[in-house]
N, C-alpha and C positions, 0 to 999 in steps of 0.2 A: 370627938371631932377636933382636929387641930384648930386652935384659935387663930392661927396666922392666915387661914383661908377666908374667914369672914364672908361666907356667901350671902348674897342678897336674897336668893331663892334656892330652895332645896326641894328636889323631887325625888321621893324614895319609892322604889318599886320592889315588891317582894312577893313570893308565892304564898307566904303565910300572913294572913290578915292579923293574926295574933301578934306576930313579931313587929309588924308595922305599928300596931297600937302600942306595943311595949316601948318603942323608942320615941313615941310622940311627946311624952312629957319632957324628956331631956332635950330633945331637939327644938321644941317650940320655944324654949327659953333662950336658944342661941341663934336662931335664924328668924329673920323678919317674915318670910313667906315660906310656908311648909305645905307641900302637897304629897299626900300618900295615895298610892294606887296599887292595885293588885297586878302582878306580872303574869298572872294566869290568862288574862285576856290579851292575847298577842296583838290583835289589831289595835286595841285601845292603847297599849304600850307603844306601839309603832307610831301612832298619831301623836302621842305625848312627846316622843323624841323629835318628831318632825316640827311640832309646834314650839317646843322649848329650846331646841338646839343647844344642848348643854356644852359648856366649855370643858368640863372634866366629868368622867364617868368612873366610878369605883365599882368593881365587880367582886363579889364574894363567892368563891367557888363552893359548891356543895360539899 
């Protein structure tokens, strides 16, 4: 993660729970608030975007 962004909160969604768990250790050292969520649950992910209203979205293509 670029250090110039310095997010206060990071919400990470992925279809792979293993990959979310894998990045937890590194990201938790760099971000004050870290939320991990499965992207497989479409309605839950939609609610998260509505609630959090992110400034920036990074999308990694498959």
